[in-house]
VEXMAR-105027 format. One record per residue: residue in three letters; z, y, x of N, C-alpha, C in turn. Coordinates in steps of 0.02 Angstrom, whole numbers, plus 50000, padded with zeros to 5 digits. Example, Ala and Ser with C-alpha at 12.3 -4.5 7.8 and 13.67 -1.06 7.14 Angstrom:
% VEXMAR-105027
NODE   bator    n.c3    n.c2    n.c1   ca.c3   ca.c2   ca.c1    c.c3    c.c2    c.c1
NODE     ala   50390   49716   50660   50390   49775   50615   50390   49835   50660
NODE     ser   50354   49888   50642   50357   49947   50684   50394   50002   50645
//
This chain:
% VEXMAR-105027
NODE   bator    n.c3    n.c2    n.c1   ca.c3   ca.c2   ca.c1    c.c3    c.c2    c.c1
NODE     met   48440   52524   51775   48469   52496   51818   48546   52518   51792
NODE     arg   48578   52441   51767   48669   52443   51757   48683   52483   51824
NODE     pro   48722   52534   51801   48783   52554   51864   48830   52526   51875
NODE     ser   48830   52470   51905   48874   52444   51925   48852   52420   51998
NODE     trp   48883   52420   52061   48860   52394   52141   48952   52376   52164
NODE     val   48911   52349   52225   48944   52352   52277   48926   52390   52341
NODE     glu   48979   52429   52353   48979   52511   52408   49011   52469   52473
NODE     val   48980   52468   52509   48994   52462   52604   48977   52503   52652
NODE     asp   49049   52507   52691   49052   52569   52732   49023   52550   52800
NODE     leu   48965   52555   52826   48957   52511   52890   48977   52550   52936
NODE     ser   49009   52604   52948   49045   52617   53006   49131   52612   52999
NODE     ala   49145   52601   52931   49207   52543   52938   49203   52490   52987
NODE     ile   49139   52444   52970   49126   52394   53009   49135   52403   53090
NODE     arg   49082   52453   53103   49067   52467   53171   49169   52479   53195
NODE     ser   49189   52523   53150   49251   52565   53177   49300   52502   53179
NODE     asn   49314   52437   53147   49353   52388   53143   49335   52343   53239
NODE     val   49261   52324   53220   49260   52307   53280   49275   52329   53338
NODE     ala   49275   52388   53355   49249   52408   53410   49356   52408   53437
NODE     ala   49395   52421   53359   49476   52429   53366   49482   52352   53389
NODE     ile   49449   52323   53357   49449   52241   53399   49453   52194   53439
NODE     arg   49398   52242   53458   49386   52238   53546   49412   52254   53583
NODE     ala   49455   52329   53578   49486   52369   53649   49547   52298   53634
NODE     tyr   49586   52279   53569   49634   52263   53589   49648   52190   53599
NODE     val   49582   52164   53597   49591   52077   53623   49554   52066   53685
NODE     ala   49523   52128   53714   49479   52122   53790   49560   52101   53830
NODE     pro   49522   52057   53897   49429   52085   53889   49399   51987   53853
NODE     ala   49431   51981   53803   49405   51907   53765   49319   51977   53752
NODE     gln   49284   51920   53716   49245   51951   53670   49248   51931   53621
NODE     val   49200   51947   53564   49228   51972   53509   49164   51915   53474
NODE     cys   49181   51872   53441   49094   51842   53392   49114   51852   53320
NODE     ala   49077   51912   53293   49084   51924   53226   49061   51863   53177
NODE     val   49097   51844   53108   49087   51797   53074   49066   51838   53045
NODE     val   48991   51796   53016   48929   51849   52934   48936   51771   52903
NODE     lys   48957   51735   52901   48937   51692   52853   48957   51706   52788
NODE     ala   48930   51668   52735   48964   51686   52662   48933   51744   52641
NODE     asp   48861   51779   52688   48819   51855   52669   48902   51918   52685
NODE     ala   48909   51896   52767   48968   51944   52765   49018   51931   52742
NODE     tyr   49051   51882   52705   49102   51895   52660   49081   51919   52621
NODE     gly   49031   51932   52569   49016   51956   52507   48997   52028   52516
NODE     his   48994   52060   52590   48968   52134   52612   48900   52140   52617
NODE     gly   48859   52063   52633   48800   52078   52668   48792   52069   52744
NODE     asp   48749   52010   52740   48743   51977   52795   48725   52020   52866
NODE     val   48663   52057   52852   48602   52081   52887   48637   52146   52923
NODE     pro   48648   52181   52861   48673   52236   52889   48746   52224   52914
NODE     cys   48782   52208   52893   48848   52201   52938   48873   52174   53000
NODE     ala   48803   52126   52994   48779   52099   53067   48759   52146   53118
NODE     glu   48744   52177   53107   48701   52251   53150   48750   52295   53162
NODE     ala   48789   52303   53105   48839   52364   53126   48924   52317   53175
NODE     ala   48918   52257   53175   48966   52232   53192   48951   52222   53275
NODE     leu   48880   52217   53272   48858   52192   53362   48854   52285   53377
NODE     ala   48843   52344   53345   48820   52394   53357   48913   52408   53383
NODE     gly   48977   52388   53352   49052   52402   53381   49055   52375   53421
NODE     gly   49031   52324   53450   49050   52311   53515   49035   52220   53515
NODE     ala   49015   52195   53463   49032   52114   53453   48975   52110   53501
NODE     glu   48993   52045   53548   48944   52006   53578   48906   51958   53536
NODE     ser   48914   51923   53499   48894   51872   53461   48914   51866   53383
NODE     leu   48873   51813   53348   48888   51822   53287   48902   51736   53276
NODE     ala   48918   51740   53216   48939   51654   53195   48916   51652   53118
NODE     val   48887   51609   53116   48872   51576   53025   48880   51508   53005
NODE     ala   48878   51495   52957   48900   51407   52926   48861   51386   52931
NODE     leu   48776   51408   52928   48735   51381   52903   48660   51394   52928
NODE     val   48619   51331   52951   48562   51367   52967   48538   51397   52928
NODE     glu   48526   51426   52878   48476   51457   52830   48502   51542   52858
NODE     glu   48590   51524   52864   48627   51591   52848   48584   51623   52934
NODE     gly   48585   51562   52993   48573   51598   53064   48499   51636   53058
NODE     val   48442   51581   53016   48388   51599   52992   48368   51661   52977
NODE     arg   48405   51679   52939   48409   51768   52878   48409   51796   52941
NODE     leu   48455   51805   52966   48478   51856   53048   48421   51865   53086
NODE     arg   48388   51795   53107   48332   51791   53152   48283   51838   53110
NODE     glu   48266   51811   53062   48198   51839   53003   48197   51912   52995
NODE     ala   48302   51942   53011   48282   52010   53011   48287   52078   53077
NODE     gly   48251   52008   53125   48249   52030   53203   48299   52025   53252
NODE     ile   48378   52014   53228   48442   52003   53265   48431   51960   53321
NODE     thr   48426   51961   53388   48418   51950   53434   48481   51911   53482
NODE     ala   48548   51926   53459   48609   51931   53470   48633   51829   53484
NODE     pro   48655   51812   53516   48694   51746   53509   48704   51736   53443
NODE     ile   48689   51686   53413   48715   51651   53342   48745   51577   53336
NODE     leu   48815   51585   53319   48831   51533   53333   48831   51490   53262
NODE     leu   48809   51439   53281   48823   51399   53177   48901   51342   53184
NODE     leu   48952   51352   53150   49021   51349   53148   49026   51287   53098
NODE     ser   48974   51243   53088   48994   51152   53067   48911   51135   53102
NODE     glu   48932   51069   53118   48884   50999   53132   48843   51008   53084
NODE     ser   48760   51035   53098   48720   51053   53042   48721   50977   53039
NODE     glu   48666   50938   52972   48632   50890   52961   48579   50889   53006
NODE     leu   48587   50802   53021   48521   50793   53102   48476   50815   53083
NODE     gly   48438   50829   53008   48376   50837   53025   48367   50900   53042
NODE     asp   48413   50951   53049   48414   51009   53057   48406   51053   53127
NODE     ala   48425   50981   53174   48385   51010   53238   48334   51051   53282
NODE     glu   48292   51022   53230   48208   51072   53262   48228   51124   53224
NODE     arg   48247   51158   53175   48240   51208   53164   48297   51260   53190
NODE     ile   48360   51221   53226   48422   51259   53253   48378   51264   53317
NODE     val   48326   51234   53371   48304   51260   53427   48246   51288   53414
NODE     glu   48231   51298   53337   48140   51349   53319   48152   51389   53327
NODE     trp   48250   51412   53300   48278   51482   53276   48301   51509   53331
NODE     asp   48354   51469   53403   48353   51481   53439   48446   51501   53404
NODE     leu   48455   51483   53363   48521   51457   53331   48580   51415   53396
NODE     val   48637   51417   53406   48668   51404   53446   48705   51356   53411
NODE     pro   48712   51265   53420   48758   51228   53371   48809   51214   53390
NODE     thr   48849   51188   53342   48921   51153   53362   48920   51093   53336
NODE     gly   48947   51029   53386   48938   50967   53383   48990   50947   53407
NODE     tyr   49014   50883   53353   49064   50822   53361   49029   50770   53335
NODE     arg   48991   50763   53358   48942   50660   53340   48917   50677   53386
NODE     ala   48903   50597   53427   48856   50614   53476   48798   50598   53469
NODE     glu   48784   50584   53395   48695   50578   53379   48663   50638   53352
NODE     phe   48704   50667   53329   48703   50765   53332   48683   50775   53384
NODE     cys   48717   50780   53456   48702   50805   53509   48641   50785   53535
NODE     glu   48637   50715   53508   48568   50677   53535   48507   50702   53519
NODE     glu   48496   50731   53440   48473   50741   53387   48440   50823   53424
NODE     val   48473   50859   53435   48479   50936   53465   48438   50936   53560
NODE     ala   48476   50884   53597   48434   50864   53652   48365   50847   53665
NODE     ala   48335   50816   53591   48270   50804   53601   48222   50831   53566
NODE     ala   48266   50887   53488   48227   50952   53493   48192   50993   53538
NODE     ala   48262   51002   53592   48250   51042   53632   48190   51012   53683
NODE     ala   48204   50966   53693   48141   50933   53743   48066   50928   53713
NODE     arg   48055   50922   53654   47994   50931   53617   47977   50999   53629
NODE     arg   48025   51047   53633   48005   51124   53629   48003   51143   53691
NODE     gly   48022   51122   53723   48011   51135   53799   48087   51201   53818
NODE     ala   48132   51195   53762   48165   51244   53783   48240   51219   53818
NODE     val   48249   51167   53867   48302   51152   53898   48334   51188   53973
NODE     pro   48380   51183   53988   48457   51131   53943   48462   51190   53893
NODE     tyr   48475   51163   53839   48486   51193   53769   48557   51180   53753
NODE     pro   48588   51260   53746   48660   51279   53727   48687   51225   53675
NODE     ile   48742   51214   53670   48789   51186   53607   48863   51171   53663
NODE     his   48887   51196   53583   48970   51207   53607   49007   51138   53564
NODE     leu   49044   51115   53576   49095   51060   53545   49137   51087   53518
NODE     lys   49175   51064   53460   49221   51064   53427   49274   51020   53423
NODE     val   49336   51037   53465   49388   50988   53434   49443   51010   53403
NODE     asp   49460   50942   53369   49520   50954   53314   49571   50929   53339
NODE     thr   49607   50992   53342   49655   51012   53386   49732   51005   53302
NODE     gly   49711   50990   53268   49758   51013   53172   49727   51025   53120
NODE     met   49671   51046   53121   49638   51069   53076   49646   51010   53008
NODE     his   49604   50969   53048   49581   50922   53010   49548   50892   52967
NODE     arg   49488   50944   52961   49420   50946   52930   49369   50925   52968
NODE     val   49330   50975   53015   49295   50930   53051   49287   50944   53128
NODE     gly   49278   50908   53178   49289   50894   53255   49294   50842   53284
NODE     ala   49276   50826   53343   49312   50790   53369   49377   50773   53382
NODE     asp   49429   50729   53358   49478   50731   53409   49484   50728   53497
NODE     pro   49519   50750   53536   49534   50781   53567   49494   50708   53642
NODE     ala   49516   50658   53653   49470   50614   53660   49403   50593   53652
NODE     glu   49383   50606   53578   49309   50587   53579   49263   50653   53622
NODE     ala   49299   50714   53610   49276   50768   53634   49264   50774   53712
NODE     glu   49315   50742   53739   49290   50738   53812   49234   50672   53826
NODE     arg   49249   50617   53788   49167   50596   53785   49112   50614   53783
NODE     leu   49110   50676   53726   49070   50700   53722   49024   50748   53778
NODE     ala   49101   50785   53802   49068   50822   53858   49051   50781   53924
NODE     arg   49071   50742   53956   49046   50683   53989   48954   50692   53984
NODE     asp   48950   50665   53906   48882   50645   53883   48848   50706   53905
NODE     val   48857   50758   53886   48828   50830   53875   48825   50862   53943
NODE     ala   48874   50875   53985   48892   50871   54061   48801   50829   54102
NODE     asp   48820   50755   54083   48754   50726   54117   48698   50731   54065
NODE     asp   48668   50763   54049   48628   50766   53998   48609   50832   54005
NODE     ser   48522   50809   54059   48488   50879   54089   48461   50933   54023
NODE     arg   48464   50894   53975   48424   50934   53901   48469   50984   53872
NODE     leu   48547   50978   53904   48585   51026   53861   48638   51041   53920
NODE     arg   48676   51099   53890   48712   51143   53916   48777   51164   53894
NODE     leu   48826   51124   53912   48895   51139   53890   48928   51242   53890
NODE     ala   48901   51243   53833   48898   51316   53832   48956   51331   53789
NODE     gly   49011   51274   53753   49055   51305   53730   49110   51263   53704
NODE     leu   49174   51268   53711   49214   51220   53681   49271   51241   53637
NODE     trp   49270   51237   53571   49331   51281   53537   49381   51223   53478
NODE     thr   49424   51261   53447   49443   51225   53411   49458   51274   53344
NODE     his   49501   51268   53299   49517   51305   53210   49573   51296   53221
NODE     phe   49599   51370   53202   49687   51346   53177   49674   51352   53101
NODE     pro   49734   51312   53072   49739   51316   52993   49805   51353   53003
NODE     val   49845   51368   53038   49916   51423   53023   49910   51467   53057
NODE     ser   49880   51502   53073   49888   51572   53147   49925   51633   53121
NODE     glu   49924   51607   53051   49966   51692   53014   50046   51651   53011
NODE     ser   50056   51590   52999   50112   51577   52969   50160   51529   53030
NODE     asp   50119   51503   53078   50141   51463   53090   50125   51453   53179
NODE     pro   50148   51507   53219   50114   51517   53283   50149   51478   53341
NODE     asp   50209   51416   53330   50229   51376   53372   50156   51334   53369
NODE     tyr   50157   51291   53306   50105   51266   53300   50031   51271   53331
NODE     thr   50002   51337   53314   49946   51362   53335   49942   51360   53421
NODE     arg   50012   51363   53447   50000   51367   53513   50003   51300   53554
NODE     arg   50034   51258   53501   50018   51189   53541   49932   51182   53507
NODE     gln   49912   51179   53454   49818   51196   53481   49802   51219   53543
NODE     val   49820   51277   53525   49797   51290   53616   49786   51288   53661
NODE     ala   49837   51218   53679   49870   51199   53717   49850   51119   53743
NODE     asp   49823   51103   53671   49795   51046   53679   49719   51064   53709
NODE     leu   49666   51117   53684   49611   51144   53703   49615   51149   53796
NODE     met   49657   51190   53799   49657   51217   53850   49678   51143   53912
NODE     arg   49707   51096   53876   49723   51034   53928   49661   50994   53930
NODE     leu   49621   50994   53881   49541   50949   53887   49506   51027   53943
NODE     arg   49507   51083   53925   49462   51099   53966   49486   51083   54033
NODE     asp   49538   51092   54069   49560   51088   54151   49547   51003   54167
NODE     thr   49569   50959   54112   49542   50881   54113   49443   50880   54155
NODE     leu   49424   50925   54122   49360   50914   54119   49345   50973   54203
NODE     ala   49370   51012   54198   49356   51050   54247   49377   51003   54315
NODE     ala   49445   50974   54311   49459   50939   54375   49392   50871   54385
NODE     glu   49331   50849   54320   49302   50830   54352   49243   50856   54364
NODE     gly   49227   50915   54388   49187   50969   54397   49136   50975   54341
NODE     ile   49154   50990   54266   49142   51006   54222   49155   51065   54185
NODE     asp   49100   51118   54201   49147   51177   54179   49104   51201   54107
NODE     val   49151   51229   54057   49134   51246   54005   49149   51325   54012
NODE     glu   49097   51330   53974   49078   51411   53992   49112   51468   53957
NODE     val   49106   51446   53897   49161   51503   53852   49219   51440   53796
NODE     leu   49274   51463   53823   49336   51429   53760   49363   51471   53723
NODE     his   49363   51447   53670   49365   51493   53604   49394   51461   53571
NODE     ala   49466   51513   53532   49513   51447   53476   49526   51519   53417
NODE     ala   49534   51560   53440   49564   51628   53397   49526   51648   53339
NODE     asn   49548   51633   53275   49508   51671   53213   49572   51733   53211
NODE     thr   49553   51775   53166   49567   51827   53155   49630   51850   53177
NODE     ala   49701   51795   53129   49777   51799   53155   49780   51789   53205
NODE     gly   49743   51754   53239   49763   51732   53320   49749   51783   53348
NODE     ala   49688   51811   53365   49667   51866   53389   49725   51920   53402
NODE     leu   49730   51940   53341   49772   51986   53326   49847   51993   53306
NODE     asp   49873   51910   53330   49958   51919   53342   49969   51863   53409
NODE     leu   49925   51820   53419   49948   51757   53488   49895   51783   53518
NODE     ala   49915   51827   53591   49876   51847   53635   49858   51786   53686
NODE     glu   49884   51724   53696   49851   51684   53733   49806   51630   53698
NODE     ser   49802   51643   53620   49733   51616   53600   49697   51650   53578
NODE     arg   49701   51720   53630   49637   51753   53644   49555   51684   53693
NODE     leu   49583   51687   53751   49534   51640   53790   49494   51680   53800
NODE     asp   49435   51646   53798   49353   51694   53826   49328   51723   53761
NODE     met   49356   51706   53687   49321   51741   53653   49344   51730   53587
NODE     val   49346   51768   53544   49402   51760   53465   49323   51760   53433
NODE     arg   49332   51723   53378   49278   51729   53332   49321   51763   53269
NODE     val   49308   51822   53247   49357   51865   53204   49303   51879   53136
NODE     gly   49319   51854   53071   49298   51876   53015   49315   51920   52978
NODE     leu   49393   51907   52939   49402   51954   52897   49431   52018   52904
NODE     gly   49437   52031   52981   49464   52076   53016   49411   52122   53014
NODE     ile   49348   52119   53014   49291   52134   53037   49276   52185   52962
NODE     tyr   49311   52174   52922   49274   52185   52851   49345   52234   52815
NODE     gly   49407   52257   52874   49461   52273   52884   49512   52246   52820
NODE     leu   49505   52199   52816   49574   52153   52788   49612   52111   52822
NODE     arg   49658   52076   52821   49713   52047   52849   49725   51989   52823
NODE     pro   49736   51948   52837   49753   51872   52838   49823   51844   52801
NODE     ala   49864   51890   52818   49922   51905   52808   49969   51992   52808
NODE     ser   49996   52022   52774   50010   52096   52773   50035   52098   52832
NODE     asp   50067   52054   52880   50095   52062   52950   50046   52063   53002
NODE     thr   50005   52028   52996   49942   52041   53063   49924   52094   53071
NODE     gly   49939   52096   53147   49906   52151   53163   49923   52212   53155
NODE     pro   49993   52225   53160   50028   52284   53130   50021   52332   53191
NODE     gly   50010   52325   53239   49988   52399   53283   49919   52444   53267
NODE     leu   49866   52401   53234   49809   52408   53220   49772   52434   53169
NODE     arg   49748   52491   53171   49702   52511   53080   49657   52484   53093
NODE     leu   49655   52474   53013   49592   52433   53001   49549   52454   52939
NODE     arg   49483   52481   52910   49480   52522   52862   49435   52457   52841
NODE     pro   49455   52460   52749   49421   52406   52729   49348   52425   52719
NODE     ala   49307   52404   52690   49244   52434   52708   49189   52417   52631
NODE     met   49235   52377   52600   49190   52378   52530   49220   52426   52458
NODE     arg   49192   52458   52427   49221   52446   52365   49158   52440   52298
NODE     val   49200   52414   52235   49153   52406   52184   49183   52441   52145
NODE     val   49106   52467   52127   49097   52503   52101   49064   52516   52043
NODE     ser   49068   52549   51964   49037   52561   51909   49046   52631   51884
NODE     glu   49018   52622   51807   49040   52697   51765   49050   52680   51694
NODE     val   49087   52713   51663   49075   52725   51603   49038   52719   51561
NODE     thr   49011   52699   51521   48961   52683   51495   48972   52708   51389
NODE     phe   49023   52689   51383   49041   52702   51328   49116   52731   51303
NODE     val   49137   52762   51275   49219   52779   51230   49206   52779   51184
NODE     arg   49264   52737   51147   49276   52751   51084   49361   52753   51078
NODE     arg   49385   52790   50990   49436   52787   51003   49452   52747   50923
NODE     leu   49553   52704   50976   49557   52662   50926   49604   52676   50901
NODE     pro   49643   52653   50853   49732   52665   50820   49746   52595   50848
NODE     ala   49827   52611   50858   49864   52563   50882   49880   52507   50843
NODE     gly   49871   52451   50891   49850   52392   50852   49796   52326   50875
NODE     glu   49755   52377   50882   49665   52363   50861   49676   52318   50964
NODE     arg   49642   52243   50924   49644   52199   50995   49563   52203   51010
NODE     pro   49525   52243   51066   49488   52241   51086   49471   52171   51124
NODE     ser   49385   52153   51118   49370   52103   51163   49382   52021   51120
NODE     tyr   49345   52007   51169   49372   51927   51144   49417   51868   51131
NODE     gly   49428   51865   51086   49496   51805   51091   49546   51885   51062
NODE     gln   49550   51931   51060   49580   51994   51021   49652   51967   51037
NODE     cys   49661   51978   51116   49724   51960   51136   49776   52004   51154
NODE     his   49766   52050   51157   49779   52111   51182   49779   52189   51125
NODE     pro   49843   52194   51087   49830   52239   51040   49845   52312   51093
NODE     leu   49810   52362   51069   49825   52417   51081   49909   52448   51080
NODE     pro   49945   52454   51148   50010   52486   51103   50029   52533   51085
NODE     ala   49980   52605   51088   49981   52647   51046   49901   52679   51017
NODE     glu   49885   52721   50984   49814   52750   50978   49794   52769   51029
NODE     ser   49734   52745   51055   49703   52759   51151   49634   52771   51127
NODE     thr   49604   52785   51179   49519   52801   51199   49502   52723   51247
NODE     val   49461   52698   51227   49456   52626   51257   49366   52639   51289
NODE     ala   49384   52641   51360   49328   52649   51383   49283   52571   51407
NODE     thr   49227   52561   51407   49179   52517   51429   49153   52519   51493
NODE     val   49156   52464   51528   49124   52486   51609   49096   52421   51614
NODE     pro   49031   52438   51625   48969   52353   51625   48966   52322   51700
NODE     ile   49049   52294   51696   49056   52229   51757   49119   52183   51713
NODE     gly   49075   52125   51733   49104   52084   51707   49137   52025   51736
NODE     tyr   49141   51965   51727   49151   51893   51751   49102   51852   51805
NODE     ala   49044   51894   51767   48982   51855   51800   48984   51876   51843
NODE     asp   48991   51944   51876   48979   51980   51925   49059   51959   51984
NODE     gly   49107   51935   51974   49168   51930   52014   49234   51961   51989
NODE     val   49217   52001   51926   49273   52025   51905   49321   51949   51870
NODE     cys   49383   51924   51891   49410   51853   51871   49435   51882   51810
NODE     arg   49411   51836   51762   49431   51833   51674   49516   51848   51692
NODE     arg   49527   51797   51722   49614   51803   51724   49637   51846   51749
NODE     leu   49613   51906   51759   49653   51976   51771   49688   52029   51740
NODE     ser   49644   51994   51645   49645   52019   51579   49716   52014   51577
NODE     asp   49745   51951   51601   49806   51920   51581   49869   51939   51617
NODE     val   49848   51965   51673   49897   51970   51747   49903   52048   51769
NODE     gly   49885   52109   51734   49881   52161   51759   49827   52220   51783
NODE     gly   49771   52173   51770   49714   52210   51796   49695   52275   51764
NODE     glu   49679   52322   51848   49661   52390   51832   49601   52418   51860
NODE     val   49597   52464   51839   49528   52532   51870   49571   52586   51882
NODE     leu   49516   52599   51940   49523   52672   51934   49496   52745   51905
NODE     ile   49496   52796   51909   49460   52808   51860   49475   52899   51889
NODE     gly   49439   52930   51916   49462   52976   51938   49534   53003   51966
NODE     gly   49548   52952   52010   49604   52934   52021   49657   52923   52021
NODE     arg   49662   52888   51944   49702   52862   51896   49688   52800   51878
NODE     arg   49770   52759   51866   49744   52677   51885   49740   52673   51796
NODE     tyr   49702   52643   51769   49698   52620   51694   49701   52532   51691
NODE     pro   49722   52530   51643   49744   52438   51644   49688   52420   51591
NODE     phe   49655   52342   51604   49638   52343   51558   49629   52320   51492
NODE     ala   49600   52336   51451   49630   52316   51363   49587   52271   51323
NODE     gly   49557   52229   51359   49577   52171   51313   49538   52116   51369
NODE     thr   49524   52074   51357   49492   51995   51387   49425   52029   51429
NODE     val   49415   52008   51498   49358   52009   51530   49310   51978   51504
NODE     thr   49229   52005   51492   49185   51969   51462   49142   51961   51534
NODE     met   49086   51937   51499   49033   51895   51548   48989   51974   51589
NODE     asp   48987   52032   51574   48954   52072   51570   48981   52140   51587
NODE     gln   49058   52152   51547   49098   52213   51532   49148   52194   51534
NODE     ile   49196   52256   51542   49265   52283   51526   49290   52309   51494
NODE     val   49332   52334   51454   49364   52385   51424   49427   52410   51450
NODE     val   49432   52472   51440   49497   52486   51498   49537   52546   51435
NODE     asp   49592   52542   51422   49633   52593   51383   49644   52644   51434
NODE     val   49624   52710   51407   49622   52764   51442   49671   52803   51425
NODE     gly   49696   52767   51348   49765   52829   51331   49718   52868   51276
NODE     asp   49747   52947   51307   49723   53030   51310   49668   53061   51338
NODE     asp   49669   53024   51411   49634   53081   51441   49568   53074   51431
NODE     pro   49525   53147   51443   49482   53141   51450   49423   53119   51466
NODE     ile   49422   53067   51446   49355   53011   51501   49295   53017   51471
NODE     glu   49220   53021   51502   49174   53031   51469   49128   52967   51495
NODE     ile   49073   52964   51474   49013   52912   51476   48997   52946   51541
NODE     gly   48982   52905   51615   48954   52933   51661   49018   52956   51723
NODE     asp   49070   52930   51709   49143   52930   51760   49158   52894   51824
NODE     glu   49152   52899   51839   49163   52845   51937   49205   52803   51891
NODE     val   49188   52723   51906   49263   52684   51887   49261   52651   51966
NODE     val   49292   52633   52001   49323   52587   52040   49353   52531   52028
NODE     val   49313   52478   52027   49364   52423   52009   49417   52388   52076
NODE     leu   49360   52407   52116   49405   52356   52191   49396   52428   52241
NODE     gly   49446   52462   52288   49426   52485   52334   49475   52575   52322
NODE     ala   49442   52622   52354   49464   52684   52358   49445   52727   52324
NODE     gln   49485   52759   52276   49462   52813   52244   49510   52879   52269
NODE     gly   49474   52919   52309   49534   52982   52322   49590   52960   52351
NODE     asp   49627   52962   52333   49715   52957   52382   49752   52892   52334
NODE     ala   49680   52851   52292   49724   52803   52264   49683   52721   52275
NODE     ala   49698   52674   52277   49673   52619   52290   49686   52538   52263
NODE     ile   49647   52507   52238   49657   52432   52232   49627   52399   52281
NODE     thr   49671   52356   52293   49661   52320   52364   49643   52258   52345
NODE     ala   49592   52229   52389   49610   52155   52396   49636   52091   52384
NODE     asp   49694   52131   52429   49760   52100   52447   49799   52097   52370
NODE     glu   49800   52145   52334   49812   52164   52269   49818   52127   52210
NODE     trp   49725   52099   52205   49703   52057   52148   49734   52004   52199
NODE     ala   49716   51959   52250   49734   51917   52281   49807   51901   52247
NODE     glu   49868   51928   52274   49924   51903   52243   49918   51901   52166
NODE     arg   49914   51954   52137   49911   51927   52046   49876   51870   52015
NODE     leu   49815   51835   52075   49788   51807   52052   49811   51746   52097
NODE     gly   49844   51748   52122   49888   51660   52148   49838   51663   52200
NODE     thr   49791   51696   52236   49732   51667   52295   49728   51701   52365
NODE     ile   49677   51700   52377   49681   51763   52454   49632   51808   52441
NODE     asn   49637   51865   52478   49578   51925   52502   49516   51905   52503
NODE     tyr   49509   51839   52551   49437   51805   52555   49400   51791   52513
NODE     glu   49442   51762   52451   49417   51721   52392   49377   51775   52338
NODE     ile   49418   51831   52353   49423   51895   52313   49343   51940   52325
NODE     val   49341   51944   52393   49296   51991   52414   49209   51947   52410
NODE     cys   49217   51877   52421   49180   51841   52426   49138   51815   52351
NODE     gln   49170   51829   52301   49172   51837   52245   49111   51865   52206
NODE     phe   49100   51926   52231   49060   51985   52204   49003   51944   52227
NODE     gly   48946   51947   52156   48893   51899   52153   48824   51948   52150
NODE     pro   48761   51933   52156   48715   51952   52200   48672   51989   52149
NODE     arg   48717   51975   52072   48700   52047   52024   48705   52124   52037
NODE     leu   48767   52117   52084   48788   52177   52096   48750   52204   52167
NODE     pro   48699   52255   52149   48665   52257   52215   48732   52294   52271
NODE     arg   48694   52309   52317   48729   52308   52400   48720   52386   52419
NODE     arg   48742   52427   52403   48747   52518   52432   48770   52500   52514
NODE     tyr   48735   52544   52556   48767   52540   52618   48766   52606   52616
NODE     ile   48847   52652   52662   48864   52716   52678   48888   52725   52715
NODE     glu   48878   52781   52753   48914   52811   52820   48956   52860   52805
NODE     leu   49008   52829   52811   49071   52873   52783   49089   52897   52874
NODE     ala   49124   52963   52879   49133   52989   52944   49200   52955   52960
NODE     asp   49184   52932   53050   49236   52912   53074   49308   52947   53050
NODE     asp   49368   52911   53048   49424   52978   53059   49436   52987   53127
//
């Protein structure tokens, strides 16, 4: 078996959720585990998040919710986007909580719930207060809420919105919160009760107390990452992921040799070059070759020595006595040193969300339990 894997510390996830839960109390925590828990592995991370105090989970796709149910998870699972109309039957079958923002979808859910004897069925309505991706505008959401309240087959279990700039524009985010609360108050004046009002993502939950409302939806934070470096400065979070491999080959090369495809990077001096069996097919971005990619071996940083290939990278270890079988950390901590998702994101001009999500299924996930500090 190729010695490359993603290592996930479930105790870090539990600890992060517990810390966030205490930080945002009395708001509940909905742990977002879509996209295979941001590359960390959905079922183990969902179980760890619930053990850490999350009251519910959220996913993007029906099939993601079904996977959690098939694994025996019984906690509420919110679907973050309106599903296809034809998915209503499976939503009810697997006891998933849908999000709606079109009348025809709400009707499909109601009809499926009636057929299965699962009425009144919970549904959340999503309000577009400025993200402008999906969701009903406030006037349409008001009409939908009235329709749901008048439909004995449905229950208005939630009303929510999504923040596009909560980590960078608190004033805009506050206006979004005000729009959502104004809608809630309008409905309340008509005797329409909303069970759970929610808006905050990780940045909102940690930096904008008035956005926490009844529940916060935390994704990035539960994996020990932050949307911005100054998000939640008073809260300690532990990154849960390490991407690990081993040295499989070493070779001594003279100065000026150009390892790997394209022969783009001449060695500045005679050096030992170590081969590591992980590449861009696994999530190690090829462009790291040109922007200063490094790995950790023995707690020291070593630069990439040539172009990242599909299955392997080569590393310039200079004159150090690196041997076959030595542990290589591509992302994460080794001893007192660390290469972070934030560092990769800065070098590559992207965000840390993309970095952790891109490690693909060729890398098996290994789950560990490190002692809590």
